[in-house]
C-alpha positions in Angstrom: 68.2 20.9 -90.6 71.1 22.8 -92.0 73.7 21.6 -94.4 76.5 21.2 -91.8 74.4 18.9 -89.6 73.5 16.8 -92.6 77.1 16.3 -93.5 77.8 15.3 -89.9 74.9 12.8 -90.0 76.2 11.4 -93.2 79.7 10.9 -91.7 78.2 9.3 -88.6 76.2 6.9 -90.7 79.2 6.0 -92.8 81.3 5.5 -89.7 78.6 3.3 -88.1 78.4 1.1 -91.3 82.2 0.8 -91.4 82.4 -0.2 -87.8 79.7 -2.8 -88.2 81.5 -4.3 -91.2 84.8 -4.4 -89.4 83.2 -6.2 -86.4 81.7 -8.9 -88.7 84.9 -9.5 -90.7 86.6 -11.6 -87.9 83.4 -13.5 -87.5 83.3 -14.3 -91.2 86.9 -15.5 -91.1 86.2 -17.7 -88.1 83.3 -19.3 -89.8 85.3 -20.0 -92.9 88.1 -21.6 -90.9 85.6 -23.8 -89.0 84.1 -24.9 -92.3 87.5 -25.8 -93.6 88.3 -27.8 -90.4 84.9 -29.6 -90.6 85.5 -30.5 -94.3 88.9 -31.9 -93.5 87.5 -34.0 -90.6 84.8 -35.3 -92.8 87.3 -36.3 -95.5 89.4 -38.1 -92.8 86.4 -39.9 -91.4 85.4 -41.1 -94.9 89.0 -42.3 -95.5 88.9 -44.2 -92.2 85.6 -45.9 -93.1 87.1 -46.9 -96.4 90.2 -48.3 -94.7 88.1 -50.3 -92.2 85.9 -51.7 -95.0 88.9 -52.7 -97.1 90.6 -54.7 -94.3 89.9 -58.4 -94.3 88.4 -59.8 -91.1 90.3 -63.1 -91.4 93.9 -63.1 -90.1 96.7 -65.2 -91.5 96.2 -67.9 -88.7 92.6 -68.3 -89.7 91.3 -66.6 -86.6 88.7 -63.9 -87.2 88.8 -60.3 -86.0 85.8 -58.4 -84.8 85.2 -55.3 -86.8 82.0 -53.5 -86.2 81.2 -52.1 -89.6 77.7 -51.1 -88.6 78.9 -48.0 -86.8 
């Protein structure tokens, strides 16, 4: 193997590594965005559960309301 072919191999290897990184970057962004969405949805769900639990099941006229708190 001569020096010029080694340099070419080195450049090819660097190019391959750069291309692999650039292909994974959009995937990493997508995963981060999905995690943020899931975290926001989880927080909203927790707030809804708290709201449901804080509401009285007896109305002003004395009639009850059905609230399934077991779900």
